[in-house]
C-alpha positions in Angstrom: 100.9 135.7 113.7 104.1 133.5 114.6 103.6 130.6 116.9 106.1 129.5 119.5 108.3 126.7 118.8 107.3 124.0 121.6 110.0 121.9 123.0 108.8 118.5 124.7 108.8 118.3 128.2 110.5 115.5 130.1 107.8 113.7 132.2 109.9 112.9 135.1 108.9 109.3 134.9 111.8 106.7 135.2 111.1 103.6 133.1 112.6 100.2 134.1 113.0 98.5 130.9 113.9 95.3 132.1 110.7 94.9 134.4 108.5 97.3 132.0 107.7 99.4 135.2 107.0 103.1 135.5 108.0 105.1 138.5 107.2 108.7 139.5 109.2 109.2 142.5 108.3 106.5 144.9 105.1 105.8 143.2 104.6 103.1 140.6 102.4 104.1 137.9 100.2 102.0 135.5 100.9 101.3 131.8 98.2 101.5 129.0 98.6 98.3 127.2 97.4 96.0 130.2 94.6 98.5 130.8 93.3 98.3 127.4 93.4 94.4 127.2 91.9 94.3 130.5 88.9 96.7 129.7 88.4 96.3 125.8 90.5 93.5 124.3 90.3 90.7 126.8 90.3 88.0 124.1 93.1 89.3 122.1 95.4 86.5 122.5 93.1 83.5 123.0 93.8 80.7 121.3 97.3 81.6 120.1 100.1 79.2 121.2 102.8 80.5 123.7 105.7 79.9 121.2 104.1 81.8 118.6 103.1 84.8 120.9 107.0 84.7 122.3 108.3 84.7 118.6 106.0 87.8 117.7 107.3 89.5 120.9 110.8 88.9 120.0 110.4 89.9 116.5 108.6 93.2 117.5 111.4 94.2 119.9 114.0 93.5 117.2 112.2 96.0 114.7 111.5 98.6 117.3 115.3 98.7 118.4 116.5 98.9 114.7 114.2 101.6 113.8 114.9 103.6 117.1 118.7 103.2 116.2 118.1 104.8 113.0 116.2 107.6 114.2 118.2 108.4 117.2 121.7 107.7 116.1 121.3 107.4 112.2 122.5 103.8 112.3 121.2 101.6 109.5 121.6 97.8 110.2 120.4 96.9 106.7 117.2 95.4 107.5 114.3 95.4 105.1 112.2 96.9 107.8 114.5 99.9 108.0 114.8 100.3 104.5 110.8 100.4 104.4 110.5 102.8 107.4 112.9 105.2 105.9 110.7 105.0 102.4 107.8 105.6 104.4 109.1 108.7 106.3 110.2 110.1 102.7 106.7 109.5 101.4 104.9 111.0 104.2 107.3 113.8 105.1 107.6 112.5 108.5 110.4 114.7 110.7 111.3 112.5 113.7 111.2 114.4 116.9 111.4 111.8 119.7 111.5 107.8 120.2 110.0 106.0 123.3 108.9 109.3 124.6 107.3 108.9 128.1 104.0 110.6 128.8 102.0 110.5 132.1 99.0 112.2 133.6 101.3 112.8 136.7 99.1 110.8 139.0 98.2 107.2 137.9 99.5 106.4 134.2 102.4 106.4 132.1 103.3 105.1 128.8 105.9 105.3 126.0 105.0 106.6 122.6 106.9 104.6 119.8 107.4 107.7 117.6 106.8 111.6 117.8 107.0 113.6 114.4 107.2 117.2 114.4 104.6 118.7 112.1 105.1 122.5 112.8 106.2 124.6 115.7 103.5 123.5 118.0 101.8 120.5 116.0 103.1 116.9 116.2 101.9 113.3 115.1 102.3 110.1 116.9 103.0 107.0 115.3 103.0 103.1 116.8 105.2 100.4 115.2 103.4 97.3 114.5 104.7 93.9 113.1 101.4 92.4 112.2 101.0 89.8 109.4 97.4 90.7 109.1 96.2 94.1 110.4 92.7 93.1 111.5 90.0 95.8 112.7 90.3 94.8 116.1 94.1 95.2 115.9 93.4 98.7 114.5 91.0 99.4 117.1 93.2 98.8 119.8 95.9 100.8 118.2 93.4 103.8 117.9 92.6 103.5 121.7 96.3 103.3 122.4 97.3 106.2 120.6 94.3 108.2 121.5 95.1 107.9 125.1 98.7 108.9 124.3 97.5 112.1 122.6 95.7 112.8 125.6 98.8 112.5 127.8 100.8 114.3 125.2 98.8 117.5 125.2 98.3 117.3 129.0 102.1 117.1 129.5 102.8 119.7 126.8 100.8 122.7 127.2 100.0 124.6 123.9 101.1 121.6 122.0 98.6 119.8 119.4 98.4 116.5 118.1 97.5 116.3 114.3 97.6 112.9 113.2 97.6 109.4 114.8 98.9 106.4 112.6 100.1 102.7 112.8 103.5 102.2 111.1 103.1 98.4 110.0 106.3 96.8 109.1 107.1 93.2 108.6 109.5 91.1 106.5 109.1 87.4 107.7 109.6 84.3 105.9 106.7 81.9 105.5 106.9 78.2 105.6 106.8 78.0 101.7 109.9 80.0 101.4 108.1 83.3 100.3 108.1 86.4 102.5 105.2 88.1 104.3 106.5 91.7 103.3 104.3 94.8 104.6 105.3 98.2 104.9 102.1 100.5 105.4 101.1 103.6 107.2 97.5 103.3 108.5 95.8 106.5 110.0 93.3 106.2 112.8 90.7 108.3 113.9 91.2 109.9 117.3 89.0 109.3 120.2 87.9 112.3 122.1 90.1 112.9 125.4 87.1 113.2 127.7 86.2 109.5 126.6 89.8 108.3 127.1 89.7 109.8 130.8 86.4 108.1 131.1 88.0 104.7 130.5 91.0 105.5 132.6 88.7 106.6 135.7 86.7 103.4 135.1 89.8 101.0 135.4 91.0 103.0 138.5 87.5 102.8 140.2 87.6 98.9 139.3 84.8 99.3 137.3 83.9 97.8 133.6 84.0 100.7 131.1 81.1 100.7 128.6 82.8 101.0 125.1 80.6 103.9 123.2 82.1 102.3 119.9 81.1 98.8 120.3 77.7 97.5 118.7 74.6 98.4 120.6 72.7 95.3 122.0 69.5 96.4 119.9 71.7 95.4 116.8 73.3 92.4 118.4 69.8 91.2 118.9 69.1 91.4 115.2 72.1 89.6 114.0 70.5 86.4 113.3 67.8 88.4 111.5 70.3 90.3 109.4 71.9 87.1 108.4 68.5 85.7 107.5 67.8 88.6 105.3 71.2 88.5 103.5 71.0 84.8 102.9 67.5 85.3 101.3 68.6 88.2 99.1 71.6 86.2 97.9 69.3 83.1 97.3 66.6 85.5 95.5 69.3 87.2 93.3 70.9 83.8 92.4 67.3 82.5 91.2 66.6 85.7 89.6 70.0 85.5 87.8 69.0 81.9 86.5 65.5 82.9 85.2 67.2 85.9 83.3 69.7 83.8 81.6 66.9 81.5 80.7 64.7 83.9 79.3 67.5 85.6 77.4 68.5 82.3 75.9 65.0 81.8 74.5 64.8 85.3 73.3 68.1 84.9 71.3 67.1 81.6 69.9 63.9 83.0 68.1 65.4 86.5 67.6 62.8 88.4 70.0 63.8 91.8 70.9 61.0 92.5 73.3 58.3 90.6 75.3 55.5 92.3 77.2 52.7 91.4 79.4 49.9 93.6 81.3 52.5 94.4 84.1 56.2 93.6 82.8 58.3 94.4 79.8 61.4 92.4 79.0 63.8 94.0 76.5 66.9 92.2 75.1 70.0 94.4 75.1 72.0 93.6 72.0 75.9 92.9 72.1 78.0 95.8 71.9 81.8 96.7 72.6 82.4 99.5 75.1 85.2 101.9 74.9 86.5 104.0 77.9 89.3 106.4 78.3 92.1 105.0 80.5 92.8 108.2 82.5 95.5 106.5 84.6 97.4 105.2 81.7 97.4 108.4 79.9 98.6 110.5 83.1 101.3 107.8 83.2 102.4 108.5 79.7 102.0 112.2 79.9 103.4 113.3 83.4 104.2 116.8 82.4 100.5 117.7 81.7 98.8 119.1 84.7 95.3 117.4 84.9 93.6 119.3 87.7 91.6 121.8 85.5 90.2 118.8 83.8 89.5 116.9 87.0 85.7 116.8 88.5 84.9 116.1 92.1 81.8 114.9 93.6 80.4 113.9 97.1 79.7 110.3 97.7 77.3 109.2 100.5 78.8 107.1 103.3 77.2 103.7 103.0 77.3 100.3 105.3 79.1 97.1 104.7 78.0 94.0 106.3 80.1 91.1 106.2 79.0 87.5 107.5 
């Protein structure tokens, strides 16, 4: 069954770029960025000097304007950031639909989506351009919330439209103090937060309440943080000591030529030195691109796991 091609609707919201204000008729609507900082990321810019923040904002605006000029008017200013953006669009098959597309709930909120890409007649993907040097987990999480709220408004405003993927487009080409360049060009997909959760966040802010983030670490694990750190420290110390003892035993066994030592409860076996040969599949594929390897590939399920960094 054929789907009807959806054309994106105008929100009716007027955006004052100079004041960064959104107006629907005579009513001013609130933006999303300030709300997220207020509710979920209050310490985002803590400790960062004003001059660095201002420079980051200036650079971010320049990159946004360069990318928008290319997408809307095919104007290429020759910057590395535009070159990288074009490469990413080609690599990921991104078909530009709208830039700075304004979405709203029609009552209290409005915001501009950096990039809308058409995937099919009724399906779209949303992208947010960032110019970060380091994409921390907190920055990714903020962008995830931001894009999820956008997706909620997007589908609300365009009945029948579906949002497929949400992703960060991180572009950067800035000189470091040592003369090298901090060059980044990457697309980072983020998992969408359910629209109902986004609505609960927005409602809490409108009511002047503090939203409880369902994705933050529960108090019961916060309370165990010092104990977890202690266990990890103990594990590291035990493994280091065990490694020392194993090295000492191996040295003595090699010195006298012993292959096995046994007690009533333990057996120590010395593995002899050997040479391991493995097949370099990546190199073989590179040298023989004409061969179809899919019939020879084997897939298996890998269980999820937890990584703890202290």
